C-alpha positions as CSV (number, residue, x, y, z in Angstrom):
1,M,87.0,7.7,164.6
2,P,87.3,10.4,161.9
3,S,84.2,12.2,160.6
4,L,82.8,11.4,157.2
5,P,83.8,14.7,155.5
6,V,87.4,14.2,156.7
7,T,87.3,10.6,155.4
8,V,85.9,11.7,152.0
9,L,88.5,14.5,151.7
10,G,91.4,12.2,152.5
11,F,90.1,9.6,150.0
12,T,89.8,12.3,147.4
13,R,93.4,13.4,147.9
14,W,94.6,9.8,147.8
15,L,92.7,9.3,144.5
16,L,94.2,12.4,143.0
17,A,97.7,11.4,144.0
18,L,97.0,7.9,142.6
19,L,95.9,9.5,139.3
20,C,99.0,11.7,139.2
21,I,101.2,8.7,139.8
22,T,99.3,6.7,137.2
23,S,99.7,9.5,134.7
24,L,103.4,9.6,135.5
25,N,103.8,5.9,135.0
26,A,101.7,6.1,131.9
27,Q,104.3,8.3,130.3
28,A,105.4,6.7,127.0
29,A,108.7,5.0,127.5
30,V,111.6,5.0,125.1
31,E,112.8,1.5,124.3
32,V,116.7,1.5,124.3
33,G,117.6,-2.1,124.6
34,T,117.7,-2.7,120.8
35,R,118.2,0.9,119.7
36,T,121.9,1.8,119.0
37,G,121.7,4.9,116.9
38,E,121.0,8.5,117.8
39,L,117.5,9.5,119.0
40,N,116.2,13.1,119.2
41,L,114.4,13.3,122.6
42,G,112.7,16.6,121.9
43,P,109.3,15.1,121.0
44,H,109.6,12.4,123.7
45,V,110.1,14.4,126.9
46,Q,107.5,16.0,129.2
47,L,108.0,19.6,130.4
48,L,107.2,21.3,133.7
49,E,107.7,25.1,134.1
50,D,108.9,26.0,137.6
51,V,107.9,29.6,137.7
52,D,109.0,30.2,141.3
53,R,111.9,27.7,141.3
54,E,110.2,25.9,144.2
55,F,110.3,22.3,143.1
56,D,113.0,19.7,143.9
57,I,113.4,16.1,142.9
58,E,111.6,14.8,146.1
59,Q,108.5,16.8,145.3
60,L,108.5,15.5,141.7
61,L,108.8,11.9,142.9
62,S,106.1,12.3,145.5
63,G,103.5,12.9,142.7
64,D,102.2,16.2,143.9
65,D,98.8,16.6,142.3
66,T,99.4,20.4,141.6
67,L,102.1,19.6,139.1
68,G,101.3,20.2,135.5
69,W,103.5,18.1,133.2
70,Q,103.0,18.9,129.5
71,A,104.1,16.8,126.5
72,S,106.7,18.5,124.4
73,R,105.7,19.4,120.9
74,Q,109.1,20.6,119.7
75,E,111.8,18.8,117.8
76,T,114.3,21.0,119.7
77,L,113.3,22.6,123.0
78,N,113.8,26.4,123.0
79,F,112.7,28.5,126.0
80,S,114.4,31.7,124.7
81,F,114.0,34.5,127.3
82,S,112.3,33.0,130.4
83,N,112.6,33.7,134.2
84,S,111.4,30.2,135.1
85,A,113.3,27.0,135.7
86,W,112.3,24.1,133.5
87,W,112.0,20.4,134.4
88,L,112.2,17.7,131.7
89,R,111.1,14.1,132.3
90,L,111.8,11.0,130.3
91,R,111.3,7.2,130.9
92,V,113.6,4.7,129.2
93,E,113.1,0.9,129.1
94,N,115.5,-2.0,128.4
95,G,113.8,-4.9,126.9
96,S,117.0,-6.8,126.3
97,S,118.6,-9.5,128.6
98,S,121.7,-7.5,129.5
99,E,122.4,-4.1,131.0
100,V,122.9,-1.3,128.5
101,R,124.5,2.1,128.8
102,R,123.2,5.0,126.9
103,L,124.5,8.6,126.7
104,L,122.2,11.5,127.1
105,E,123.6,14.6,125.4
106,L,122.4,18.2,125.8
107,A,124.2,19.4,122.7
108,M,124.4,23.1,123.6
109,P,127.5,24.1,125.6
110,L,126.1,27.5,126.9
111,H,123.4,26.3,129.3
112,D,124.0,27.9,132.7
113,Y,122.7,25.2,135.1
114,L,121.9,21.6,134.5
115,D,120.8,19.2,137.3
116,A,120.2,15.6,136.3
117,Y,118.6,12.7,138.2
118,V,118.3,9.1,137.3
119,V,115.5,7.3,139.2
120,D,114.9,3.5,139.4
121,E,111.6,1.7,139.4
122,Q,111.3,2.0,143.2
123,G,111.5,5.8,143.0
124,E,115.1,5.9,144.3
125,V,117.6,8.3,142.8
126,V,120.5,6.1,141.6
127,N,122.6,8.8,139.9
128,Q,122.6,12.6,140.0
129,W,124.8,15.4,138.6
130,Q,124.9,19.1,139.1
131,T,126.8,20.7,136.1
132,G,126.4,23.5,133.6
133,N,128.2,26.3,132.0
134,R,128.4,28.3,135.2
135,R,130.0,25.4,137.1
136,D,133.5,24.1,136.8
137,F,134.1,21.9,133.8
138,A,135.2,19.1,136.1
139,S,131.5,18.8,137.2
140,R,130.7,17.1,133.9
141,P,130.6,13.3,134.2
142,I,132.1,13.0,130.7
143,A,134.7,15.5,129.6
144,H,133.1,17.0,126.5
145,R,132.3,20.4,125.2
146,T,128.6,19.7,125.6
147,F,126.8,18.0,128.5
148,V,126.9,14.2,128.2
149,L,125.4,12.0,131.0
150,P,125.8,8.2,131.2
151,V,122.6,6.3,132.0
152,Y,122.6,2.6,132.9
153,I,119.4,0.5,132.4
154,P,119.3,-3.0,133.9
155,P,118.0,-5.9,131.8
156,G,114.2,-5.9,131.6
157,G,114.1,-2.7,133.7
158,S,113.5,1.0,133.3
159,R,114.9,4.3,134.4
160,E,113.3,7.7,134.7
161,I,115.4,10.7,133.9
162,F,114.7,14.2,135.3
163,L,116.6,17.2,134.0
164,R,116.3,20.6,135.6
165,L,117.4,23.6,133.4
166,D,117.9,27.0,134.9
167,T,119.7,30.2,133.8
168,H,121.6,32.9,135.6
169,D,119.3,35.7,134.5
170,G,116.7,34.5,132.1
171,L,118.4,33.7,128.8
172,Y,118.0,30.1,127.5
173,D,119.7,28.9,124.4
174,A,118.2,26.1,122.2
175,T,118.1,22.7,123.9
176,P,118.9,19.9,121.5
177,L,118.6,16.6,123.4
178,Y,119.8,13.3,122.2
179,L,120.0,9.7,123.5
180,M,122.6,7.4,121.9
181,S,124.9,4.5,122.4
182,D,128.6,4.9,123.1
183,A,129.4,4.0,119.5
184,A,126.9,6.5,118.1
185,F,128.2,9.2,120.4
186,L,131.8,8.5,119.4
187,A,131.0,8.6,115.7
188,K,129.0,11.9,116.2
189,A,131.8,13.4,118.3
190,Q,134.4,12.4,115.7
191,R,132.4,14.0,112.9
192,E,132.0,17.2,114.8
193,L,135.6,17.3,115.9
194,M,136.7,16.8,112.3
195,A,134.4,19.6,111.0
196,F,135.5,22.0,113.8
197,S,139.1,21.1,113.3
198,I,138.9,22.0,109.6
199,Y,137.0,25.1,110.4
200,F,139.2,26.5,113.2
201,G,142.3,25.2,111.4
202,A,141.3,27.2,108.3
203,L,140.7,30.3,110.4
204,L,144.0,29.9,112.2
205,A,145.9,29.4,108.9
206,L,144.3,32.5,107.5
207,L,145.2,34.5,110.6
208,I,148.8,33.3,110.6
209,Y,149.2,33.8,106.9
210,N,147.9,37.4,107.0
211,L,150.0,38.1,110.1
212,L,153.1,37.1,108.2
213,L,152.0,39.1,105.2
214,Y,151.6,42.1,107.5
215,L,155.1,41.6,109.0
216,A,156.5,41.4,105.5
217,T,154.6,44.3,103.9
218,R,153.5,46.5,106.9
219,E,150.1,46.9,105.2
220,R,147.7,48.3,107.9
221,S,144.6,46.6,106.4
222,L,146.3,43.2,106.9
223,L,146.8,43.9,110.6
224,L,143.2,45.0,111.0
225,Y,142.1,41.8,109.2
226,V,144.2,39.8,111.7
227,F,142.5,41.5,114.7
228,Y,139.1,41.1,113.1
229,L,139.7,37.4,112.4
230,G,141.3,36.8,115.8
231,A,138.3,38.3,117.6
232,F,135.9,36.1,115.6
233,F,138.1,33.0,116.2
234,I,138.1,33.5,120.0
235,L,134.3,34.2,119.9
236,M,133.5,31.0,118.0
237,F,136.0,28.9,120.1
238,T,134.3,30.1,123.2
239,A,130.7,29.9,122.0
240,R,131.3,26.3,120.9
241,G,132.5,25.2,124.3
242,F,136.1,24.5,123.3
243,A,137.6,27.5,125.3
244,F,135.9,26.3,128.5
245,Q,137.1,22.8,127.9
246,Y,140.8,23.5,127.0
247,W,141.6,27.1,128.0
248,W,139.9,28.0,131.3
249,P,138.0,25.0,132.7
250,T,138.0,26.3,136.3
251,L,136.7,29.8,135.3
252,P,133.0,29.4,134.5
253,T,132.1,33.1,135.3
254,F,134.9,34.3,133.1
255,N,133.9,31.9,130.3
256,N,130.3,33.3,130.3
257,Q,131.6,36.9,130.3
258,M,133.9,36.2,127.3
259,V,131.0,35.4,124.9
260,P,129.2,38.8,125.0
261,I,132.4,40.8,125.4
262,N,133.9,39.1,122.4
263,I,130.8,39.8,120.4
264,G,131.3,43.5,121.3
265,L,135.0,43.4,120.4
266,F,134.1,41.6,117.2
267,G,131.6,44.4,116.3
268,V,134.3,47.1,116.9
269,M,136.9,45.3,114.8
270,L,134.4,44.6,112.1
271,A,133.6,48.3,111.8
272,V,137.3,49.4,111.9
273,F,138.3,46.7,109.3
274,S,135.3,47.4,107.0
275,A,136.1,51.2,107.0
276,S,139.7,50.4,106.0
277,F,138.8,47.7,103.5
278,L,136.3,49.9,101.7
279,N,138.4,53.1,102.0
280,L,135.5,54.9,103.7
281,Q,137.8,57.5,105.1
282,Q,138.4,58.6,101.6
283,H,134.9,58.2,100.1
284,A,132.7,59.0,103.1
285,P,134.6,60.0,106.3
286,W,131.3,60.9,108.1
287,F,130.0,57.4,107.6
288,T,133.1,56.0,109.2
289,R,132.3,57.9,112.4
290,V,128.7,56.6,112.3
291,L,130.0,53.0,112.0
292,L,132.4,53.4,114.9
293,A,129.7,54.9,117.0
294,V,127.3,52.0,116.5
295,A,130.1,49.5,117.0
296,G,130.9,51.3,120.2
297,L,127.3,50.8,121.3
298,C,127.7,47.1,120.7
299,L,130.8,47.0,122.9
300,L,129.1,49.1,125.6
301,S,126.0,46.8,125.6
302,S,128.3,43.8,126.4
303,L,129.6,45.4,129.6
304,P,126.7,44.3,131.8
305,A,128.0,40.8,131.3
306,I,130.9,41.7,133.7
307,L,128.2,42.2,136.4
308,G,126.5,38.9,135.4
309,H,123.5,40.4,133.4
310,Y,123.7,38.0,130.5
311,A,120.1,38.3,129.2
312,L,120.2,42.1,129.3
313,V,123.3,42.0,127.2
314,F,121.5,40.2,124.4
315,R,118.4,42.4,124.7
316,L,120.7,45.5,124.1
317,M,123.2,43.9,121.7
318,I,120.8,42.4,119.2
319,P,119.3,45.7,118.1
320,A,122.7,47.4,117.9
321,A,124.1,44.4,115.9
322,I,121.2,44.7,113.5
323,V,121.8,48.4,113.0
324,L,125.5,47.8,112.4
325,S,124.8,45.0,109.9
326,C,122.3,47.2,108.0
327,L,124.8,50.1,107.8
328,L,127.6,47.8,106.5
329,L,125.3,46.2,104.0
330,G,124.1,49.6,102.8
331,V,127.5,51.1,102.4
332,A,128.7,48.0,100.5
333,V,125.7,48.3,98.1
334,W,126.3,52.0,97.7
335,R,130.0,51.6,96.8
336,S,129.2,48.6,94.6
337,L,126.8,50.7,92.5
338,W,129.7,53.1,92.0
339,G,131.7,50.2,90.4
340,D,134.0,49.6,93.4
341,T,135.4,46.0,93.0
342,L,136.4,45.8,96.6
343,A,132.9,46.8,97.7
344,R,131.4,44.0,95.5
345,I,133.7,41.4,97.1
346,Y,132.8,42.8,100.5
347,L,129.1,42.8,99.7
348,V,129.1,39.1,98.7
349,A,131.3,38.2,101.8
350,W,129.2,40.2,104.2
351,G,125.9,39.0,102.7
352,V,126.9,35.4,103.3
353,L,127.9,36.1,106.9
354,L,124.9,38.2,107.5
355,V,122.6,35.4,106.5
356,G,124.4,33.0,108.9
357,V,124.3,35.5,111.8
358,A,120.6,36.3,111.1
359,L,119.7,32.6,111.2
360,Y,121.6,32.1,114.5
361,F,120.0,35.1,116.3
362,L,116.5,34.1,115.0
363,R,117.1,30.7,116.5
364,V,118.3,32.2,119.8
365,A,115.1,34.4,119.8
366,G,113.0,31.3,119.3
367,V,111.7,32.3,115.9
368,L,113.4,29.5,114.0
369,S,113.8,25.9,115.2
370,Y,117.2,24.3,116.1
371,N,118.6,22.3,113.2
372,V,121.9,21.8,111.3
373,V,121.4,24.9,109.2
374,T,120.6,27.3,112.0
375,E,123.2,25.8,114.4
376,Y,126.2,26.0,112.0
377,A,125.1,28.9,109.8
378,V,127.6,31.2,111.4
379,Q,130.5,28.8,110.8
380,V,129.6,28.2,107.2
381,G,128.9,31.9,106.5
382,S,132.0,33.1,108.3
383,G,134.3,30.6,106.6
384,I,133.1,31.8,103.2
385,E,133.3,35.4,104.3
386,F,136.9,35.3,105.5
387,L,138.1,33.6,102.4
388,L,136.4,36.2,100.2
389,L,137.8,39.0,102.3
390,S,141.3,37.5,102.1
391,L,140.9,37.4,98.4
392,G,139.8,41.1,98.4
393,L,142.8,42.1,100.5
394,A,145.1,40.3,98.1
395,W,143.5,42.2,95.2
396,K,143.8,45.5,97.2
397,I,147.4,45.0,98.0
398,N,148.2,44.0,94.5
399,Q,146.5,47.1,93.3
400,F,148.5,49.3,95.7
401,K,151.7,47.6,94.5
402,N,150.9,48.2,90.9
403,E,150.3,51.8,91.6
404,K,153.5,52.0,93.6
405,L,155.5,50.3,90.8
406,A,154.0,52.7,88.3
407,A,155.0,55.7,90.3
408,E,158.5,54.3,90.8
409,R,158.8,53.6,87.1
410,A,157.8,57.2,86.3
411,T,160.4,58.5,88.7
412,L,163.1,56.3,87.2
413,E,162.2,57.5,83.7
414,L,162.9,61.1,84.9
415,Q,166.2,60.2,86.6
416,L,167.8,57.7,84.3
417,S,169.1,58.4,80.9
418,L,167.5,56.9,77.8
419,N,170.5,54.5,77.2
420,E,170.4,53.1,80.7
421,R,166.7,52.6,80.5
422,L,166.9,51.0,77.1
423,E,169.6,48.7,78.2
424,E,167.7,47.6,81.2
425,Q,164.6,47.1,79.2
426,V,166.4,45.1,76.5
427,Q,168.0,42.9,79.2
428,Q,164.7,42.4,80.9
429,R,162.9,41.7,77.7
430,T,165.6,39.2,76.7
431,R,165.3,37.3,79.9
432,E,161.6,37.4,79.6
433,L,161.7,36.1,76.0
434,E,164.1,33.4,77.1
435,R,161.8,32.3,79.8
436,V,158.8,32.5,77.5
437,N,160.6,30.5,74.9
438,R,161.5,27.8,77.4
439,Q,157.9,27.7,78.5
440,L,156.7,27.5,74.9
441,T,159.1,24.7,74.1
442,I,157.8,22.7,77.0
443,L,154.1,23.5,76.1
444,A,154.8,22.6,72.5
445,R,156.0,19.1,73.6
446,T,153.8,18.2,76.5
447,D,150.2,18.1,77.5
448,P,149.5,20.9,80.0
449,L,147.2,18.8,82.2
450,T,149.1,15.6,82.6
451,G,152.7,16.6,81.7
452,L,152.9,13.7,79.2
453,L,154.1,14.1,75.6
454,N,151.4,15.5,73.4
455,R,150.0,14.2,70.1
456,R,152.4,16.2,68.0
457,Q,155.3,14.5,69.7
458,F,153.6,11.2,69.2
459,Q,153.7,11.8,65.4
460,E,157.3,12.8,65.4
461,L,158.8,10.3,67.9
462,V,156.9,7.2,66.8
463,D,157.8,8.0,63.1
464,Q,161.5,8.2,64.0
465,E,161.2,4.9,65.9
466,L,159.5,3.2,62.9
467,Q,162.3,4.3,60.6
468,R,165.0,3.3,63.0
469,R,163.6,-0.1,63.7
470,R,163.0,-0.8,60.0
471,R,166.8,-0.2,59.4
472,N,167.8,-2.3,62.4
473,G,165.2,-5.0,62.1
474,Q,164.2,-4.6,65.8
475,P,160.7,-5.2,67.2
476,L,158.5,-2.3,68.0
477,L,155.6,-2.4,70.6
478,F,153.0,0.3,70.8
479,A,149.8,0.4,72.9
480,V,146.7,2.5,73.0
481,M,145.1,2.9,76.5
482,D,141.6,4.3,77.0
483,I,139.9,4.9,80.4
484,D,136.7,3.0,80.6
485,D,133.3,4.8,80.7
486,F,135.1,8.1,81.2
487,K,132.2,10.2,79.8
488,L,129.9,8.6,82.3
489,Y,132.4,9.5,85.0
490,N,132.5,13.2,83.9
491,D,128.6,13.3,83.9
492,R,128.4,11.8,87.3
493,Y,131.3,13.5,89.2
494,G,132.0,16.6,87.1
495,H,134.9,17.7,84.8
496,Q,137.1,18.8,87.7
497,A,137.0,15.3,89.1
498,G,137.7,13.9,85.6
499,D,140.8,16.1,85.3
500,D,142.0,14.8,88.7
501,V,141.6,11.2,87.4
502,L,143.5,12.0,84.2
503,M,146.4,13.4,86.3
504,R,146.4,10.3,88.6
505,V,146.4,8.0,85.6
506,A,149.3,9.9,84.1
507,T,151.3,9.8,87.3
508,L,150.8,6.1,87.6
509,L,152.0,5.7,84.0
510,Q,155.2,7.6,84.8
511,D,155.7,5.4,87.8
512,H,155.4,2.1,85.9
513,F,157.2,2.9,82.6
514,R,160.6,4.3,83.4
515,R,162.9,2.6,80.9
516,A,165.0,5.0,78.8
517,G,163.2,4.0,75.6
518,D,159.7,4.2,77.0
519,R,157.6,7.1,75.7
520,L,154.2,8.1,77.1
521,F,151.7,10.2,75.2
522,R,148.3,11.8,75.9
523,L,146.6,11.4,72.5
524,G,143.4,13.3,73.4
525,G,140.6,13.1,76.0
526,E,141.0,9.9,78.0
527,E,143.2,8.2,75.4
528,F,146.9,7.6,76.0
529,G,149.7,6.1,73.9
530,L,152.6,3.9,75.1
531,L,155.8,3.2,73.1
532,L,157.4,0.3,75.1
533,E,161.1,-0.5,75.2
534,V,160.7,-4.3,75.3
535,D,161.7,-7.1,72.9
536,S,158.6,-9.4,73.0
537,L,154.8,-9.3,72.9
538,Q,154.6,-11.3,76.1
539,A,156.9,-8.9,78.0
540,G,154.9,-5.9,76.8
541,K,151.6,-7.5,77.8
542,Q,153.0,-8.3,81.2
543,L,153.9,-4.7,81.7
544,L,150.5,-3.5,80.7
545,E,148.7,-6.1,82.9
546,R,150.7,-4.9,85.9
547,Y,149.7,-1.3,85.2
548,R,146.1,-2.3,84.6
549,E,146.0,-4.0,87.9
550,A,147.7,-1.1,89.6
551,L,145.1,1.4,88.1
552,Q,142.2,-0.8,89.3
553,G,143.9,-1.1,92.7
554,L,143.8,2.7,93.1
555,G,140.1,2.2,93.9
556,I,139.0,5.5,92.4
557,P,135.2,5.3,92.8
558,H,133.1,5.1,89.5
559,E,129.6,4.2,90.4
560,T,128.4,4.2,86.7
561,S,131.1,1.7,85.7
562,R,130.4,-2.0,85.7
563,H,133.6,-2.5,87.7
564,G,132.7,0.2,90.3
565,V,136.1,1.9,90.0
566,I,138.2,3.5,87.3
567,T,139.7,1.0,84.9
568,A,141.2,1.1,81.4
569,S,141.3,-1.0,78.2
570,F,144.5,-1.6,76.2
571,G,145.3,-2.5,72.7
572,L,148.9,-3.6,72.1
573,V,150.5,-4.1,68.7
574,A,153.9,-5.6,68.1
575,C,155.9,-5.7,64.8
576,Q,159.4,-6.6,63.7
577,G,161.2,-4.8,61.0
578,C,157.9,-2.8,60.8
579,E,157.5,-3.6,57.1
580,A,153.8,-4.4,57.6
581,V,153.2,-0.9,59.1
582,R,153.3,1.8,56.5
583,D,153.3,4.8,58.8
584,V,152.4,6.1,62.3
585,Q,148.7,6.2,61.5
586,S,148.7,2.5,60.4
587,L,150.4,1.6,63.7
588,Y,147.9,3.7,65.7
589,H,144.9,2.2,63.9
590,L,146.1,-1.4,64.7
591,A,146.5,-0.6,68.4
592,D,143.3,1.3,68.5
593,K,141.4,-1.6,66.9
594,A,142.8,-4.0,69.5
595,M,141.8,-1.5,72.2
596,Y,138.2,-1.4,71.0
597,E,138.2,-5.3,71.0
598,A,139.1,-5.0,74.7
599,K,136.2,-2.5,75.1
600,A,133.8,-4.9,73.4
601,T,134.8,-7.8,75.8
602,D,133.8,-6.4,79.1
603,R,136.6,-3.7,79.2
604,N,139.4,-3.6,81.8
605,R,141.7,-5.9,79.7
606,V,144.6,-6.1,77.4
607,V,144.1,-7.2,73.8
608,T,147.2,-7.8,71.6
609,C,147.9,-7.8,67.9
610,S,151.1,-9.5,66.8
611,L,152.9,-8.8,63.5
612,L,156.0,-10.6,64.7
613,P,157.3,-13.5,62.5
614,E,156.5,-17.1,63.8
615,R,159.3,-18.8,65.6
């Protein structure tokens, strides 16, 4: 029979183990049976730091009383620089009457090692995965650039999820963790794919466009811009997990090496391009050497990644990148104060990118939390930066071309005789005047925004039609159309959106009224005039009703309109012999009055005014 001290000690250990198990079971569960949206798991998980990397799933399930699980207090987990492994624990319950499947996403593609275990109510592991950025892409249960794990919960049951996060050499990135249904994940993935497609597509379009420009012009700054943009494109494509998914899914070590090495190459190309863009070799050649030296340090600091020292890379690279950024910002400010237009463009572009990069590195260092701003700041900032730099390059090339043309013109003036130059100039001026005259003729007749005939043409053409139809005794039909609540639309959506609506309205008019005698006018603002080639009031009204329905059918949103979309009101006047209409203004006022009657009766309708004789 065991002695009393031994019995007491055994009982004490049993009691501690029971308390540990009770604490484990008392962990607040997440109900998923009725939840279909996206849930941020950051505040719901429990954390365990495995300093010596000694724990395995069996020890965790045994309820060892030496374990120290802690509740998470972070919206997004961020362990930053740490030499420990970290365990995450979460319990989910299904209160519904049918089995549900939920997807657990660790939405950061650069985590080195992720081991996941799903445990049932009896403490048995029913699913497990070993994946991560340092394992083949095929190790992921769902092929996605981030880590997505399917979890099945039986009806009325629960599952406990254990995640083990570890790194190759002590650098953790932020750990956004979400639980969602298949539909919510699909919607999220589609949104992200659309955003990244637009982003990378825009970068690729800029790269190809500037490469073609270089091939056509052989301008060195364009080639440097292409290399600079290409290095950044590969860096972002790799850092976001797309390169590992699509380019080298069986090369995890190479994929991890590419991120820091591309950062180093990007730093070098940034320094070289900036020196060329700002003409530093001309203004400050010594500063060019300083920039290249610091950029070289960035590249050298990335080399330990080849040997697998990823955390060391960032400890060395972040200070070098900060120094390089400050130097570039300082030289841009200096040249801007001297009135350099290119420097001012560069200052704005680099300032936007610098803000994005600073937010990203502060998030990596754990100073800022993970959110949409800190996660996508580099993408937004770089997109704006590259567009501005492309604009600056275009301005620079245009400036060079103007200088070159001026030099060539001066040379020709020395070589050619006065008569030859005068003849050439006269011919050139003649052609230019002819072109300008053609443009002026078009501008004098049409509205520049919509391409319809303008108000001056309205006065002339309608007056001619009135006189002709008085002589022939033919009927004349004229309508005034006004877009409903257009001022409210401009106030709500902006004048640019208002201009777009005017152009779409005009295009629809041209599609509907194609008879040889039809004339379409923009009378001003949102008001249009229509001279119709029809013989009866009924036919004219039918044409306008079809157009009114087509305009409403476009479904252009207009939240401040009672109809919810863009509509128009019409006033149609018809006369025969036109004796009752003295002039164009009388005809216009009759149609305008009918149009305002339409406005007064709920809008979006056609009101007619007939001056035709009774039959």
